[in-house]
N, C-alpha and C positions, 0 to 999 in steps of 0.2 A: 790185715785181719782175716782169719779163716772164715769161710762161709759156713752158715749154719747147717747142721746135718739134719736132713728131714727124717726124723726118727719114725714118725707114724708111717712114712711111706717105705721104710726099710723092712725087708723080710725078717721075721723074728722067729724065735723057737721058744717053746715052753722052758721056763728057767728050773733047773733041777736044784732046789735048795739043799744045801748039806754037802755040795761038792765044789764050793768056792770059798773066797776069803770072807763072804758074808756069813757062812756057817760058823766061823771062828770068833768073829768079833763084829759083824755086822748086824742088820736087822733080824736076820734068821736065828742069831745066836741065843741059845738057851730056850728056845720055844718048845712047846709040846709038839709031838708028831702031828696031831690034828690041826694045830695052828700053822705049823709049818707047811702042811699040805695045802691049806687054804691060801697061804701067802704065795705059794709056788703057782697055784692055778690062777692068780691074779697077776702074775709077773711074766716078763718076757725078757729073754737075753738078746742084746744088741752089740754086734762087734763093729767098732768104728776105727777108722784110720787116724793117724796122728794129725793133730790141728783141727779136728772136727769139733764142732760146738755141741755139747750135750743140751744146752739151752741158752738163750741170750737174756741179758738184763732187759726186763720189761716185758718179756713173753709171759703169757698166762701160765701161772704155776699149776698145771694140770697133772703132774707126775712127780714122782720121787725116785731117786736112782741110788743104787749102790754099786760101787766100783768092785767088780769081780777080779779084774787084773788091771795092770797099767797105772796110770797116774794122771791126774787132772790139776789144773791151775784154776783159780777163782779171781775174776778180774772185776773191777769196779771202774765205771767211767767217771772222770773227775770233771768239775765244771768248765775247764778249759778244753775238754774233748779228749785229753790223754787218757790212757788206761793204766790202773795201778793193779799189780798182782797183790791180793790181799790174803792168799793162802794157797797151799797145796793139799791135794787129797790123794789118798792111797788106798790099795785093795781092803775092802771091808768098810770103807768110809761111806757115810750117807751123804748125798748131795741133793740140793733142791727142796729139802724139807723147810718149809717157811710158814709163818702165820699170815703172811700177806698173799694178796691175790696174784701178784706177779713176782717173778724172780727178781731179787735185789742185785743180782751180779750176773756175769757170764761165767759159765763152766766150760773150759775148753781142755780137749786131751792134750797131753805133752808127748804122748807115744800111742802107738796102736793099743786099744783097750777093749775090754768088754764090760758094758754096764748092764745091770739088772733093773728094769723099769717096772715101776708099780703105779697104776693109776691112782691119783691122789684121793679121789672120792672112795674108791674101793678100800684104800688103806685107812681113811678116817672111819669108814663104816666098820672094818674089822677091828680097829682099835677100841671102839665103843664097846664091842661085844667080846673083847679078849683082853683081859688084864695083862697077859704076858707081852702081847704086842705094844700095848699102851705103855707099860714099864720099860719095854726095851727103846721105845721112842724117846722117853725122857732121859735114859742113860745116854743115848747117843747125842742128845742135845747138850747135855752137861759135858760130854767128851769134846764137842764142838766149841764149847765156851772155853774149856781147858786149853784147847789148841790155840785159840785167839790170845789167851793170857801168856802162853809159851812165845808167841810171836812178839808181843809187847816186851817180854823180858829179853828176847834176842835183840830187837831194836833199841832197847835201852843201853846196850853195850856200846861204848864210845868208840872202841877200836874195830876196824875191819876183821881183824883176827878173831875178836870175841863174837862178832856176829856170825862169821862163817862157821866157827866152832859150834855155836848154839844151833845153827841150822843142821849141821851133820848129826848133832845128837838128836835132834827132832826127827831126822830120818831113821837113826838108830832105833829110837823108841817106836816109831811106827812099824818097823820091821819086826821087832820083839813082840808087838801086840799080835802079829800073825804068826808067832812061833818060830821065827828065824833067830838066829844068834845076834843079828845086829851089827856084825862086823864086816860081812860082805854086803854092800848096798848097791841097788841100782840107783842111778843118777840120770834119769832120762831128760830132766830139764836142762836147758842151755845155761851157759854162764850168765847170758843177758838176763834170763828169767830169775836166776838166783840173786843177781844185783838189783833188779827191780824190786824184788821181794824184801830184800835186806836194806834198801836205800844206798847201794854202792854202785860204782861204775863197773862195767865189764873188766876193765884193767885192774881195778882193785881186787876183784873176785880171782881173777887169773893169778895175780901177784900172790895172794894169800895161798892159793892151792900149791903153787910153786913152792912158797916157803914152808908149807906143812909137809910136802914131799922131801924136801932137803932135810928137814929137821926129824924125819922119820915118824911124823904123827899119821901119815896115810900113805897109801900106794894106789895108783890108778892102773890095774893090770890091763884094761883095754877101755875104749871109748864108752861112756855111759856107766862105768863101774868104778867103785871105790872100795878099798879095804882099809878099815881103821885099825891102826897099829898102836898108837898112843893115846889110849883112853884117858888116863889120868891128866895128861897134858891138855887134851881137848876139853875135858870138864873144867879144868882150872882156867882156861881161856874164856870158856862160856860164863864162868862165874866172875869174870873181871879180873882174874889173877894171871900172873905169867905162868907159862907152860913149865912144868917141872921136868 
């Protein structure tokens, strides 16, 4: 397990809202200039190495984070002590916004990333005085719920091929939300992480990727990158049908 990153002890700098993924679809999106300036003054950018913990399950939930770049995985500790990946988060996604006093899961970076940190009390105070921020928080909570529903749909697939296809389409949709084509994807997580998330073994994940390459559904130009080639086939597999 990666050691927690002491965020409070790290050197930070003022977050320039409007120049990261958060401006396109994150907490800053759609805010009036005055509200965006207030949010920027209450925020700080923190650059962290891969495998750093943004926060740990059970830590006091005293801050909310937006991924400016990179990717993170959310992990929940099971009763037997094992950890289960319950989700991935991508640029623009909000992390750590909870109604509880403590974080309900770990958030760990899967690659080097920059997070925008906002003090929770300051954010709550701003949301009470700004309908724009309050409305945006509600929208992001709804997006988080939709992402959880997408995971359930992916897990409902009986075949390994269907689960991996659904996962790739999840990455495609996340990329599209940030203005990309969704065809060339960063894949910073390991095969083990993908398998843990989808309920598959590493071997099964590797076998499916190899089969997708052979059938022309995707190409992997380099480590950590995937180019989707057969979108109709992937969509058919994700919907429980055979690839066309």
